[in-house]
LUMFI-823293 format. One record per residue (C-alpha): residue number from 1; chain; z, x, y. Coordinates in steps of 0.02 Angstrom, whole numbers, plus 50000, padded with zeros to 5 digits. Example, Ala and Ser with C-alpha at 12.3 -4.5 7.8 and 13.67 -1.06 7.14 Angstrom:
BEGIN
<site num="1" cadena="A" pz="50390" px="50615" py="49775"/>
<site num="2" cadena="A" pz="50357" px="50684" py="49947"/>
//
This chain:
BEGIN
<site num="1" cadena="A" pz="48098" px="49527" py="49593"/>
<site num="2" cadena="A" pz="48283" px="49514" py="49635"/>
<site num="3" cadena="A" pz="48329" px="49364" py="49743"/>
<site num="4" cadena="A" pz="48397" px="49398" py="49914"/>
<site num="5" cadena="A" pz="48582" px="49389" py="49942"/>
<site num="6" cadena="A" pz="48634" px="49228" py="50031"/>
<site num="7" cadena="A" pz="48762" px="49310" py="50139"/>
<site num="8" cadena="A" pz="48834" px="49193" py="50275"/>
<site num="9" cadena="A" pz="48789" px="49215" py="50457"/>
<site num="10" cadena="A" pz="48916" px="49171" py="50593"/>
<site num="11" cadena="A" pz="48903" px="49175" py="50776"/>
<site num="12" cadena="A" pz="49063" px="49198" py="50882"/>
<site num="13" cadena="A" pz="48987" px="49091" py="51017"/>
<site num="14" cadena="A" pz="48976" px="48941" py="50913"/>
<site num="15" cadena="A" pz="49111" px="48807" py="50953"/>
<site num="16" cadena="A" pz="49168" px="48793" py="50769"/>
<site num="17" cadena="A" pz="49168" px="48985" py="50741"/>
<site num="18" cadena="A" pz="49354" px="48989" py="50730"/>
<site num="19" cadena="A" pz="49364" px="48860" py="50589"/>
<site num="20" cadena="A" pz="49226" px="48948" py="50492"/>
<site num="21" cadena="A" pz="49313" px="49113" py="50511"/>
<site num="22" cadena="A" pz="49482" px="49045" py="50452"/>
<site num="23" cadena="A" pz="49391" px="48978" py="50296"/>
<site num="24" cadena="A" pz="49307" px="49144" py="50264"/>
<site num="25" cadena="A" pz="49467" px="49236" py="50276"/>
<site num="26" cadena="A" pz="49580" px="49113" py="50180"/>
<site num="27" cadena="A" pz="49648" px="49197" py="50024"/>
<site num="28" cadena="A" pz="49796" px="49142" py="49915"/>
<site num="29" cadena="A" pz="49866" px="49282" py="49815"/>
<site num="30" cadena="A" pz="50002" px="49180" py="49736"/>
<site num="31" cadena="A" pz="49995" px="49161" py="49544"/>
<site num="32" cadena="A" pz="49984" px="48993" py="49458"/>
<site num="33" cadena="A" pz="50136" px="48918" py="49370"/>
<site num="34" cadena="A" pz="50085" px="48977" py="49202"/>
<site num="35" cadena="A" pz="50070" px="49159" py="49254"/>
<site num="36" cadena="A" pz="50237" px="49144" py="49354"/>
<site num="37" cadena="A" pz="50332" px="49074" py="49202"/>
<site num="38" cadena="A" pz="50258" px="49202" py="49089"/>
<site num="39" cadena="A" pz="50314" px="49344" py="49203"/>
<site num="40" cadena="A" pz="50493" px="49271" py="49220"/>
<site num="41" cadena="A" pz="50502" px="49263" py="49029"/>
<site num="42" cadena="A" pz="50452" px="49443" py="49016"/>
<site num="43" cadena="A" pz="50575" px="49506" py="49148"/>
<site num="44" cadena="A" pz="50712" px="49410" py="49062"/>
<site num="45" cadena="A" pz="50669" px="49487" py="48892"/>
<site num="46" cadena="A" pz="50668" px="49660" py="48967"/>
<site num="47" cadena="A" pz="50835" px="49639" py="49053"/>
<site num="48" cadena="A" pz="50914" px="49570" py="48892"/>
<site num="49" cadena="A" pz="50827" px="49681" py="48760"/>
<site num="50" cadena="A" pz="50774" px="49838" py="48856"/>
<site num="51" cadena="A" pz="50669" px="49961" py="48759"/>
<site num="52" cadena="A" pz="50640" px="49845" py="48610"/>
<site num="53" cadena="A" pz="50559" px="49710" py="48728"/>
<site num="54" cadena="A" pz="50452" px="49842" py="48815"/>
<site num="55" cadena="A" pz="50386" px="49910" py="48647"/>
<site num="56" cadena="A" pz="50353" px="49730" py="48584"/>
<site num="57" cadena="A" pz="50257" px="49680" py="48741"/>
<site num="58" cadena="A" pz="50159" px="49846" py="48743"/>
<site num="59" cadena="A" pz="50107" px="49807" py="48558"/>
<site num="60" cadena="A" pz="50060" px="49630" py="48602"/>
<site num="61" cadena="A" pz="49970" px="49651" py="48766"/>
<site num="62" cadena="A" pz="49897" px="49828" py="48759"/>
<site num="63" cadena="A" pz="49861" px="49842" py="48573"/>
<site num="64" cadena="A" pz="49965" px="50000" py="48565"/>
<site num="65" cadena="A" pz="50039" px="50032" py="48388"/>
<site num="66" cadena="A" pz="50204" px="50104" py="48441"/>
<site num="67" cadena="A" pz="50366" px="50078" py="48347"/>
<site num="68" cadena="A" pz="50484" px="50150" py="48479"/>
<site num="69" cadena="A" pz="50488" px="50204" py="48662"/>
<site num="70" cadena="A" pz="50486" px="50387" py="48612"/>
<site num="71" cadena="A" pz="50302" px="50359" py="48566"/>
<site num="72" cadena="A" pz="50267" px="50289" py="48745"/>
<site num="73" cadena="A" pz="50338" px="50445" py="48842"/>
<site num="74" cadena="A" pz="50220" px="50580" py="48901"/>
<site num="75" cadena="A" pz="50311" px="50751" py="48932"/>
<site num="76" cadena="A" pz="50260" px="50859" py="49083"/>
<site num="77" cadena="A" pz="50170" px="50974" py="48961"/>
<site num="78" cadena="A" pz="50050" px="50833" py="48922"/>
<site num="79" cadena="A" pz="50003" px="50816" py="49108"/>
<site num="80" cadena="A" pz="49975" px="51002" py="49120"/>
<site num="81" cadena="A" pz="49863" px="50986" py="48966"/>
<site num="82" cadena="A" pz="49759" px="50845" py="49051"/>
<site num="83" cadena="A" pz="49729" px="50967" py="49198"/>
<site num="84" cadena="A" pz="49644" px="51088" py="49073"/>
<site num="85" cadena="A" pz="49540" px="50954" py="48996"/>
<site num="86" cadena="A" pz="49454" px="50886" py="49150"/>
<site num="87" cadena="A" pz="49304" px="50979" py="49223"/>
<site num="88" cadena="A" pz="49322" px="51123" py="49345"/>
<site num="89" cadena="A" pz="49241" px="51018" py="49475"/>
<site num="90" cadena="A" pz="49358" px="50872" py="49451"/>
<site num="91" cadena="A" pz="49508" px="50985" py="49458"/>
<site num="92" cadena="A" pz="49447" px="51064" py="49616"/>
<site num="93" cadena="A" pz="49419" px="50892" py="49697"/>
<site num="94" cadena="A" pz="49594" px="50835" py="49642"/>
<site num="95" cadena="A" pz="49678" px="50992" py="49716"/>
<site num="96" cadena="A" pz="49577" px="50982" py="49877"/>
<site num="97" cadena="A" pz="49619" px="50793" py="49900"/>
<site num="98" cadena="A" pz="49801" px="50825" py="49855"/>
<site num="99" cadena="A" pz="49820" px="50963" py="49983"/>
<site num="100" cadena="A" pz="49738" px="50860" py="50122"/>
<site num="101" cadena="A" pz="49849" px="50710" py="50082"/>
<site num="102" cadena="A" pz="50005" px="50823" py="50074"/>
<site num="103" cadena="A" pz="49961" px="50907" py="50238"/>
<site num="104" cadena="A" pz="49938" px="50738" py="50328"/>
<site num="105" cadena="A" pz="50094" px="50664" py="50260"/>
<site num="106" cadena="A" pz="50199" px="50815" py="50303"/>
<site num="107" cadena="A" pz="50179" px="50762" py="50485"/>
<site num="108" cadena="A" pz="50261" px="50598" py="50451"/>
<site num="109" cadena="A" pz="50423" px="50666" py="50401"/>
<site num="110" cadena="A" pz="50569" px="50601" py="50507"/>
<site num="111" cadena="A" pz="50720" px="50707" py="50537"/>
<site num="112" cadena="A" pz="50898" px="50658" py="50566"/>
<site num="113" cadena="A" pz="50961" px="50663" py="50747"/>
<site num="114" cadena="A" pz="51118" px="50644" py="50850"/>
<site num="115" cadena="A" pz="51171" px="50642" py="51032"/>
<site num="116" cadena="A" pz="51341" px="50664" py="51111"/>
<site num="117" cadena="A" pz="51404" px="50549" py="51249"/>
<site num="118" cadena="A" pz="51505" px="50611" py="51395"/>
<site num="119" cadena="A" pz="51671" px="50560" py="51312"/>
<site num="120" cadena="A" pz="51624" px="50655" py="51157"/>
<site num="121" cadena="A" pz="51566" px="50506" py="51053"/>
<site num="122" cadena="A" pz="51426" px="50558" py="50934"/>
<site num="123" cadena="A" pz="51294" px="50431" py="50891"/>
<site num="124" cadena="A" pz="51137" px="50461" py="50782"/>
<site num="125" cadena="A" pz="51036" px="50433" py="50629"/>
<site num="126" cadena="A" pz="51039" px="50516" py="50459"/>
<site num="127" cadena="A" pz="50879" px="50513" py="50366"/>
<site num="128" cadena="A" pz="50880" px="50531" py="50180"/>
<site num="129" cadena="A" pz="50758" px="50515" py="50036"/>
<site num="130" cadena="A" pz="50765" px="50382" py="49896"/>
<site num="131" cadena="A" pz="50838" px="50450" py="49737"/>
<site num="132" cadena="A" pz="50698" px="50385" py="49624"/>
<site num="133" cadena="A" pz="50529" px="50295" py="49649"/>
<site num="134" cadena="A" pz="50423" px="50208" py="49521"/>
<site num="135" cadena="A" pz="50235" px="50222" py="49528"/>
<site num="136" cadena="A" pz="50125" px="50089" py="49444"/>
<site num="137" cadena="A" pz="49955" px="50147" py="49399"/>
<site num="138" cadena="A" pz="49821" px="50038" py="49318"/>
<site num="139" cadena="A" pz="49763" px="50105" py="49146"/>
<site num="140" cadena="A" pz="49614" px="50112" py="49037"/>
<site num="141" cadena="A" pz="49442" px="50119" py="49111"/>
<site num="142" cadena="A" pz="49500" px="50043" py="49274"/>
<site num="143" cadena="A" pz="49591" px="50199" py="49323"/>
<site num="144" cadena="A" pz="49616" px="50273" py="49494"/>
<site num="145" cadena="A" pz="49674" px="50453" py="49504"/>
<site num="146" cadena="A" pz="49662" px="50433" py="49694"/>
<site num="147" cadena="A" pz="49800" px="50306" py="49691"/>
<site num="148" cadena="A" pz="49911" px="50426" py="49598"/>
<site num="149" cadena="A" pz="49895" px="50553" py="49737"/>
<site num="150" cadena="A" pz="49911" px="50424" py="49876"/>
<site num="151" cadena="A" pz="50072" px="50348" py="49803"/>
<site num="152" cadena="A" pz="50159" px="50506" py="49728"/>
<site num="153" cadena="A" pz="50128" px="50635" py="49860"/>
<site num="154" cadena="A" pz="50214" px="50543" py="50007"/>
<site num="155" cadena="A" pz="50365" px="50515" py="49893"/>
<site num="156" cadena="A" pz="50379" px="50697" py="49853"/>
<site num="157" cadena="A" pz="50351" px="50744" py="50037"/>
<site num="158" cadena="A" pz="50491" px="50628" py="50086"/>
<site num="159" cadena="A" pz="50606" px="50723" py="49957"/>
<site num="160" cadena="A" pz="50619" px="50597" py="49822"/>
<site num="161" cadena="A" pz="50705" px="50683" py="49674"/>
<site num="162" cadena="A" pz="50614" px="50594" py="49539"/>
<site num="163" cadena="A" pz="50447" px="50504" py="49535"/>
<site num="164" cadena="A" pz="50426" px="50402" py="49375"/>
<site num="165" cadena="A" pz="50244" px="50342" py="49330"/>
<site num="166" cadena="A" pz="50201" px="50194" py="49219"/>
<site num="167" cadena="A" pz="50023" px="50182" py="49166"/>
<site num="168" cadena="A" pz="49963" px="50064" py="49019"/>
<site num="169" cadena="A" pz="49845" px="50141" py="48886"/>
<site num="170" cadena="A" pz="49754" px="49988" py="48811"/>
<site num="171" cadena="A" pz="49714" px="50017" py="48632"/>
<site num="172" cadena="A" pz="49782" px="50196" py="48653"/>
<site num="173" cadena="A" pz="49650" px="50240" py="48781"/>
<site num="174" cadena="A" pz="49713" px="50382" py="48890"/>
<site num="175" cadena="A" pz="49628" px="50433" py="49053"/>
<site num="176" cadena="A" pz="49639" px="50620" py="49066"/>
<site num="177" cadena="A" pz="49600" px="50626" py="49256"/>
<site num="178" cadena="A" pz="49736" px="50511" py="49296"/>
<site num="179" cadena="A" pz="49863" px="50615" py="49205"/>
<site num="180" cadena="A" pz="49790" px="50772" py="49286"/>
<site num="181" cadena="A" pz="49814" px="50682" py="49459"/>
<site num="182" cadena="A" pz="49998" px="50649" py="49408"/>
<site num="183" cadena="A" pz="50016" px="50836" py="49368"/>
<site num="184" cadena="A" pz="49944" px="50886" py="49536"/>
<site num="185" cadena="A" pz="50045" px="50761" py="49628"/>
<site num="186" cadena="A" pz="50212" px="50818" py="49556"/>
<site num="187" cadena="A" pz="50250" px="50665" py="49453"/>
<site num="188" cadena="A" pz="50412" px="50700" py="49352"/>
<site num="189" cadena="A" pz="50406" px="50574" py="49209"/>
<site num="190" cadena="A" pz="50265" px="50465" py="49132"/>
<site num="191" cadena="A" pz="50280" px="50310" py="49017"/>
<site num="192" cadena="A" pz="50122" px="50236" py="48945"/>
<site num="193" cadena="A" pz="50176" px="50055" py="48976"/>
<site num="194" cadena="A" pz="50104" px="49926" py="49099"/>
<site num="195" cadena="A" pz="50106" px="49747" py="49149"/>
<site num="196" cadena="A" pz="50255" px="49644" py="49207"/>
<site num="197" cadena="A" pz="50360" px="49729" py="49069"/>
<site num="198" cadena="A" pz="50338" px="49899" py="49154"/>
<site num="199" cadena="A" pz="50382" px="49827" py="49323"/>
<site num="200" cadena="A" pz="50542" px="49748" py="49245"/>
<site num="201" cadena="A" pz="50588" px="49913" py="49159"/>
<site num="202" cadena="A" pz="50574" px="50013" py="49322"/>
<site num="203" cadena="A" pz="50672" px="49876" py="49419"/>
<site num="204" cadena="A" pz="50821" px="49850" py="49294"/>
<site num="205" cadena="A" pz="50808" px="50007" py="49186"/>
<site num="206" cadena="A" pz="50810" px="50017" py="49001"/>
<site num="207" cadena="A" pz="50885" px="50137" py="48867"/>
<site num="208" cadena="A" pz="50735" px="50254" py="48908"/>
<site num="209" cadena="A" pz="50658" px="50204" py="49075"/>
<site num="210" cadena="A" pz="50768" px="50243" py="49224"/>
<site num="211" cadena="A" pz="50802" px="50117" py="49354"/>
<site num="212" cadena="A" pz="50709" px="50162" py="49516"/>
<site num="213" cadena="A" pz="50744" px="50118" py="49701"/>
<site num="214" cadena="A" pz="50569" px="50068" py="49741"/>
<site num="215" cadena="A" pz="50410" px="50021" py="49652"/>
<site num="216" cadena="A" pz="50240" px="50059" py="49724"/>
<site num="217" cadena="A" pz="50055" px="50051" py="49667"/>
<site num="218" cadena="A" pz="49926" px="49921" py="49625"/>
<site num="219" cadena="A" pz="49907" px="49807" py="49477"/>
<site num="220" cadena="A" pz="49841" px="49640" py="49414"/>
<site num="221" cadena="A" pz="49913" px="49468" py="49451"/>
<site num="222" cadena="A" pz="50053" px="49493" py="49321"/>
<site num="223" cadena="A" pz="50101" px="49654" py="49404"/>
<site num="224" cadena="A" pz="50096" px="49579" py="49579"/>
<site num="225" cadena="A" pz="50192" px="49430" py="49525"/>
<site num="226" cadena="A" pz="50328" px="49538" py="49436"/>
<site num="227" cadena="A" pz="50342" px="49647" py="49597"/>
<site num="228" cadena="A" pz="50375" px="49489" py="49697"/>
<site num="229" cadena="A" pz="50512" px="49431" py="49577"/>
<site num="230" cadena="A" pz="50602" px="49602" py="49570"/>
<site num="231" cadena="A" pz="50598" px="49629" py="49761"/>
<site num="232" cadena="A" pz="50778" px="49632" py="49817"/>
<site num="233" cadena="A" pz="50834" px="49721" py="49656"/>
<site num="234" cadena="A" pz="50715" px="49863" py="49706"/>
<site num="235" cadena="A" pz="50605" px="49887" py="49859"/>
<site num="236" cadena="A" pz="50412" px="49868" py="49841"/>
<site num="237" cadena="A" pz="50269" px="49932" py="49941"/>
<site num="238" cadena="A" pz="50176" px="49760" py="49967"/>
<site num="239" cadena="A" pz="50097" px="49618" py="49873"/>
<site num="240" cadena="A" pz="49916" px="49671" py="49898"/>
<site num="241" cadena="A" pz="49768" px="49557" py="49902"/>
<site num="242" cadena="A" pz="49582" px="49605" py="49875"/>
<site num="243" cadena="A" pz="49506" px="49757" py="49959"/>
<site num="244" cadena="A" pz="49426" px="49723" py="50132"/>
<site num="245" cadena="A" pz="49316" px="49813" py="50254"/>
<site num="246" cadena="A" pz="49263" px="49761" py="50429"/>
<site num="247" cadena="A" pz="49118" px="49859" py="50502"/>
<site num="248" cadena="A" pz="49093" px="49846" py="50695"/>
<site num="249" cadena="A" pz="48927" px="49925" py="50740"/>
<site num="250" cadena="A" pz="48831" px="49934" py="50909"/>
<site num="251" cadena="A" pz="48659" px="49941" py="50816"/>
<site num="252" cadena="A" pz="48646" px="50130" py="50827"/>
<site num="253" cadena="A" pz="48689" px="50170" py="50649"/>
<site num="254" cadena="A" pz="48561" px="50181" py="50503"/>
<site num="255" cadena="A" pz="48567" px="50003" py="50427"/>
<site num="256" cadena="A" pz="48557" px="50078" py="50250"/>
<site num="257" cadena="A" pz="48723" px="50172" py="50294"/>
<site num="258" cadena="A" pz="48808" px="50009" py="50352"/>
<site num="259" cadena="A" pz="48744" px="49915" py="50196"/>
<site num="260" cadena="A" pz="48817" px="50044" py="50080"/>
<site num="261" cadena="A" pz="48982" px="50046" py="50177"/>
<site num="262" cadena="A" pz="48992" px="49855" py="50139"/>
<site num="263" cadena="A" pz="48948" px="49885" py="49963"/>
<site num="264" cadena="A" pz="49087" px="50013" py="49951"/>
<site num="265" cadena="A" pz="49221" px="49879" py="49959"/>
<site num="266" cadena="A" pz="49122" px="49736" py="49877"/>
<site num="267" cadena="A" pz="49099" px="49834" py="49718"/>
<site num="268" cadena="A" pz="49288" px="49829" py="49692"/>
<site num="269" cadena="A" pz="49285" px="49650" py="49628"/>
<site num="270" cadena="A" pz="49213" px="49482" py="49659"/>
<site num="271" cadena="A" pz="49356" px="49435" py="49778"/>
<site num="272" cadena="A" pz="49336" px="49590" py="49890"/>
<site num="273" cadena="A" pz="49280" px="49553" py="50067"/>
<site num="274" cadena="A" pz="49152" px="49645" py="50169"/>
<site num="275" cadena="A" pz="49107" px="49589" py="50348"/>
<site num="276" cadena="A" pz="48994" px="49664" py="50484"/>
<site num="277" cadena="A" pz="49011" px="49622" py="50669"/>
<site num="278" cadena="A" pz="48880" px="49671" py="50798"/>
<site num="279" cadena="A" pz="48813" px="49607" py="50962"/>
<site num="280" cadena="A" pz="48635" px="49656" py="50906"/>
<site num="281" cadena="A" pz="48554" px="49509" py="50817"/>
<site num="282" cadena="A" pz="48408" px="49611" py="50761"/>
<site num="283" cadena="A" pz="48525" px="49743" py="50688"/>
<site num="284" cadena="A" pz="48609" px="49610" py="50583"/>
<site num="285" cadena="A" pz="48438" px="49565" py="50517"/>
<site num="286" cadena="A" pz="48404" px="49746" py="50474"/>
<site num="287" cadena="A" pz="48567" px="49772" py="50380"/>
<site num="288" cadena="A" pz="48531" px="49605" py="50283"/>
<site num="289" cadena="A" pz="48361" px="49684" py="50232"/>
<site num="290" cadena="A" pz="48450" px="49847" py="50180"/>
<site num="291" cadena="A" pz="48569" px="49745" py="50075"/>
<site num="292" cadena="A" pz="48429" px="49664" py="49985"/>
<site num="293" cadena="A" pz="48336" px="49828" py="49965"/>
<site num="294" cadena="A" pz="48482" px="49930" py="49903"/>
<site num="295" cadena="A" pz="48571" px="49805" py="49795"/>
<site num="296" cadena="A" pz="48455" px="49827" py="49642"/>
<site num="297" cadena="A" pz="48504" px="50012" py="49640"/>
<site num="298" cadena="A" pz="48691" px="49984" py="49617"/>
<site num="299" cadena="A" pz="48781" px="49998" py="49451"/>
<site num="300" cadena="A" pz="48897" px="49853" py="49498"/>
<site num="301" cadena="A" pz="48758" px="49746" py="49577"/>
<site num="302" cadena="A" pz="48819" px="49579" py="49514"/>
<site num="303" cadena="A" pz="48999" px="49607" py="49570"/>
<site num="304" cadena="A" pz="48932" px="49658" py="49746"/>
<site num="305" cadena="A" pz="48818" px="49510" py="49749"/>
<site num="306" cadena="A" pz="48960" px="49386" py="49704"/>
<site num="307" cadena="A" pz="49078" px="49468" py="49832"/>
<site num="308" cadena="A" pz="48953" px="49462" py="49977"/>
<site num="309" cadena="A" pz="48893" px="49284" py="49941"/>
<site num="310" cadena="A" pz="49073" px="49215" py="49924"/>
<site num="311" cadena="A" pz="49169" px="49310" py="50050"/>
<site num="312" cadena="A" pz="49053" px="49418" py="50151"/>
<site num="313" cadena="A" pz="48981" px="49384" py="50320"/>
<site num="314" cadena="A" pz="48871" px="49450" py="50462"/>
<site num="315" cadena="A" pz="48945" px="49397" py="50629"/>
<site num="316" cadena="A" pz="48857" px="49405" py="50794"/>
<site num="317" cadena="A" pz="48966" px="49427" py="50951"/>
<site num="318" cadena="A" pz="48917" px="49435" py="51134"/>
<site num="319" cadena="A" pz="48996" px="49607" py="51182"/>
<site num="320" cadena="A" pz="49127" px="49736" py="51147"/>
<site num="321" cadena="A" pz="49268" px="49635" py="51206"/>
<site num="322" cadena="A" pz="49228" px="49491" py="51092"/>
<site num="323" cadena="A" pz="49200" px="49610" py="50945"/>
<site num="324" cadena="A" pz="49374" px="49680" py="50966"/>
<site num="325" cadena="A" pz="49444" px="49505" py="50978"/>
<site num="326" cadena="A" pz="49364" px="49460" py="50811"/>
<site num="327" cadena="A" pz="49426" px="49620" py="50734"/>
<site num="328" cadena="A" pz="49601" px="49588" py="50789"/>
<site num="329" cadena="A" pz="49596" px="49411" py="50721"/>
<site num="330" cadena="A" pz="49540" px="49477" py="50554"/>
<site num="331" cadena="A" pz="49666" px="49620" py="50553"/>
<site num="332" cadena="A" pz="49568" px="49710" py="50417"/>
<site num="333" cadena="A" pz="49631" px="49832" py="50288"/>
<site num="334" cadena="A" pz="49484" px="49950" py="50333"/>
<site num="335" cadena="A" pz="49400" px="49950" py="50501"/>
<site num="336" cadena="A" pz="49251" px="50048" py="50539"/>
<site num="337" cadena="A" pz="49206" px="50076" py="50723"/>
<site num="338" cadena="A" pz="49027" px="50130" py="50695"/>
<site num="339" cadena="A" pz="48988" px="50148" py="50877"/>
<site num="340" cadena="A" pz="48932" px="50277" py="51005"/>
<site num="341" cadena="A" pz="49103" px="50301" py="51083"/>
<site num="342" cadena="A" pz="49239" px="50244" py="50966"/>
<site num="343" cadena="A" pz="49375" px="50319" py="51071"/>
<site num="344" cadena="A" pz="49335" px="50188" py="51213"/>
<site num="345" cadena="A" pz="49359" px="50049" py="51085"/>
<site num="346" cadena="A" pz="49522" px="50108" py="51016"/>
<site num="347" cadena="A" pz="49638" px="50043" py="51153"/>
<site num="348" cadena="A" pz="49577" px="49867" py="51122"/>
<site num="349" cadena="A" pz="49616" px="49873" py="50928"/>
<site num="350" cadena="A" pz="49787" px="49811" py="50891"/>
<site num="351" cadena="A" pz="49778" px="49761" py="50704"/>
<site num="352" cadena="A" pz="49702" px="49868" py="50568"/>
<site num="353" cadena="A" pz="49767" px="49962" py="50416"/>
<site num="354" cadena="A" pz="49655" px="50114" py="50440"/>
<site num="355" cadena="A" pz="49521" px="50140" py="50580"/>
<site num="356" cadena="A" pz="49370" px="50247" py="50538"/>
<site num="357" cadena="A" pz="49294" px="50318" py="50698"/>
<site num="358" cadena="A" pz="49111" px="50342" py="50730"/>
<site num="359" cadena="A" pz="48949" px="50336" py="50635"/>
<site num="360" cadena="A" pz="48988" px="50478" py="50511"/>
<site num="361" cadena="A" pz="49160" px="50423" py="50452"/>
<site num="362" cadena="A" pz="49124" px="50318" py="50294"/>
<site num="363" cadena="A" pz="49275" px="50218" py="50237"/>
<site num="364" cadena="A" pz="49255" px="50299" py="50062"/>
<site num="365" cadena="A" pz="49316" px="50467" py="50134"/>
<site num="366" cadena="A" pz="49482" px="50383" py="50171"/>
<site num="367" cadena="A" pz="49496" px="50316" py="49997"/>
<site num="368" cadena="A" pz="49491" px="50489" py="49920"/>
<site num="369" cadena="A" pz="49512" px="50645" py="50025"/>
<site num="370" cadena="A" pz="49522" px="50625" py="50213"/>
<site num="371" cadena="A" pz="49711" px="50636" py="50211"/>
<site num="372" cadena="A" pz="49784" px="50472" py="50274"/>
<site num="373" cadena="A" pz="49853" px="50350" py="50142"/>
<site num="374" cadena="A" pz="49732" px="50226" py="50064"/>
<site num="375" cadena="A" pz="49873" px="50105" py="50016"/>
<site num="376" cadena="A" pz="49847" px="49980" py="50162"/>
<site num="377" cadena="A" pz="49900" px="49806" py="50216"/>
<site num="378" cadena="A" pz="49779" px="49671" py="50163"/>
<site num="379" cadena="A" pz="49746" px="49490" py="50192"/>
<site num="380" cadena="A" pz="49785" px="49499" py="50382"/>
<site num="381" cadena="A" pz="49953" px="49581" py="50356"/>
<site num="382" cadena="A" pz="49901" px="49727" py="50464"/>
<site num="383" cadena="A" pz="49968" px="49614" py="50604"/>
<site num="384" cadena="A" pz="50145" px="49666" py="50552"/>
<site num="385" cadena="A" pz="50138" px="49803" py="50422"/>
<site num="386" cadena="A" pz="50071" px="49979" py="50405"/>
<site num="387" cadena="A" pz="49997" px="50102" py="50277"/>
<site num="388" cadena="A" pz="50106" px="50177" py="50144"/>
<site num="389" cadena="A" pz="50183" px="50337" py="50205"/>
<site num="390" cadena="A" pz="50328" px="50457" py="50191"/>
<site num="391" cadena="A" pz="50436" px="50334" py="50288"/>
<site num="392" cadena="A" pz="50421" px="50210" py="50143"/>
<site num="393" cadena="A" pz="50522" px="50332" py="50035"/>
<site num="394" cadena="A" pz="50653" px="50377" py="50170"/>
<site num="395" cadena="A" pz="50810" px="50274" py="50221"/>
<site num="396" cadena="A" pz="50899" px="50281" py="50390"/>
<site num="397" cadena="A" pz="51087" px="50278" py="50403"/>
<site num="398" cadena="A" pz="51169" px="50247" py="50571"/>
<site num="399" cadena="A" pz="51296" px="50386" py="50621"/>
<site num="400" cadena="A" pz="51445" px="50330" py="50732"/>
<site num="401" cadena="A" pz="51580" px="50462" py="50771"/>
<site num="402" cadena="A" pz="51699" px="50401" py="50903"/>
<site num="403" cadena="A" pz="51811" px="50517" py="51006"/>
<site num="404" cadena="A" pz="51983" px="50451" py="51052"/>
<site num="405" cadena="A" pz="51918" px="50404" py="51232"/>
<site num="406" cadena="A" pz="51760" px="50333" py="51168"/>
<site num="407" cadena="A" pz="51853" px="50219" py="51040"/>
<site num="408" cadena="A" pz="51974" px="50162" py="51178"/>
<site num="409" cadena="A" pz="51829" px="50111" py="51297"/>
<site num="410" cadena="A" pz="51719" px="50033" py="51159"/>
<site num="411" cadena="A" pz="51868" px="49945" py="51086"/>
<site num="412" cadena="A" pz="51890" px="49843" py="51246"/>
<site num="413" cadena="A" pz="51714" px="49781" py="51232"/>
<site num="414" cadena="A" pz="51724" px="49745" py="51047"/>
<site num="415" cadena="A" pz="51888" px="49648" py="51071"/>
<site num="416" cadena="A" pz="51812" px="49529" py="51195"/>
<site num="417" cadena="A" pz="51661" px="49496" py="51089"/>
<site num="418" cadena="A" pz="51762" px="49482" py="50928"/>
<site num="419" cadena="A" pz="51888" px="49359" py="51002"/>
<site num="420" cadena="A" pz="51737" px="49261" py="51071"/>
<site num="421" cadena="A" pz="51678" px="49246" py="50888"/>
<site num="422" cadena="A" pz="51863" px="49198" py="50831"/>
<site num="423" cadena="A" pz="51862" px="49352" py="50717"/>
<site num="424" cadena="A" pz="52038" px="49409" py="50758"/>
<site num="425" cadena="A" pz="52052" px="49548" py="50629"/>
<site num="426" cadena="A" pz="51893" px="49627" py="50705"/>
<site num="427" cadena="A" pz="51973" px="49622" py="50874"/>
<site num="428" cadena="A" pz="52143" px="49690" py="50819"/>
<site num="429" cadena="A" pz="52056" px="49829" py="50721"/>
<site num="430" cadena="A" pz="51969" px="49885" py="50882"/>
<site num="431" cadena="A" pz="52121" px="49851" py="50991"/>
<site num="432" cadena="A" pz="52233" px="49970" py="50890"/>
<site num="433" cadena="A" pz="52130" px="50108" py="50955"/>
<site num="434" cadena="A" pz="52135" px="50066" py="51134"/>
<site num="435" cadena="A" pz="52231" px="50197" py="51229"/>
<site num="436" cadena="A" pz="52393" px="50112" py="51273"/>
<site num="437" cadena="A" pz="52419" px="50057" py="51096"/>
<site num="438" cadena="A" pz="52360" px="50217" py="51011"/>
<site num="439" cadena="A" pz="52540" px="50278" py="50965"/>
<site num="440" cadena="A" pz="52577" px="50106" py="50890"/>
<site num="441" cadena="A" pz="52421" px="50110" py="50789"/>
<site num="442" cadena="A" pz="52467" px="50286" py="50725"/>
//
């Protein structure tokens, strides 16, 4: 008989609850010194030797026998071929998910705008897409076609001219459904490279890999460390930590459903975090029993067990207000409000990457096909950041078009402020355009 999971139980009424919660949530995503130095060396080599370094690292780390970058490029025709190689059911699911993701993100598009002041001065904002975006996709068996859709489609909706995907193929192993997803999502170019060398190639460009403006997509510790180092040279989406789910339940949902919702994130890896919050102590017991009952039926049972024992928790609260307080403190990547009236709870939720409303809305739907993006802030960063979206692939430029009268009036204010900062050239530049001196300036 399988031993029960020793998942921790916390009570928000306990005087040391805050300390225990802080310990539970603590997560350091920084790489150790050895990884950091290795990544720096790889980036330096790619910057100095371009394609040759990328090919060398691909041979060494991925076991791919390629002698040139030409062998690591997949043409658009290869993506279209992948679409014919997957099953009809898989193709339909990809296309359905892609359409829903595209429809949702179309509503995020921002338009340029201007307004005209009384003196004729025009102010506004011009919104333009990035020229080129880089998409990192994990390769081999750990492949996520859903991530291709979630990263590439918002870029295309934003109007990005070229989306370049990098995906490692360890020992030459190509995942057809990932390539099919790239075809459906409109990816323009694919390179079968990965790791820190792929990130460096996208950030700085090589003879074959074009330099991009922003790099998005998940990866291992080497990829995350490389993204951290190239930030500033290019934009990045985020440095993501392990996957997280927080389920808040009033006790009215089937405990088996809740247990499986917790499993859905715990199965990602041993560092994933799954937490249940409820004011019903008896319900917490029922979910604990469901966890023990259902765990032996899971293919990734040992990963789930380790995740729940190391980073999971069942937390008892006194009422709705305290449940929301705990949720906001955790600021989870995924928040399920598995309650009778989730709309009534929503105004009290301030920090969450995505909020799944009601008993029927499993977090897994958001991972694949609901429509909103599944690239979400982790490790409490939902306090200050948002899901990936169209706005991540757009830039905003301020528009200032002064009339003669507007320049004259604004020049007076600018002159005072500039001279207060002892920046005389700033002041005189503005003063030339003040009405009495306009002829002199001309």
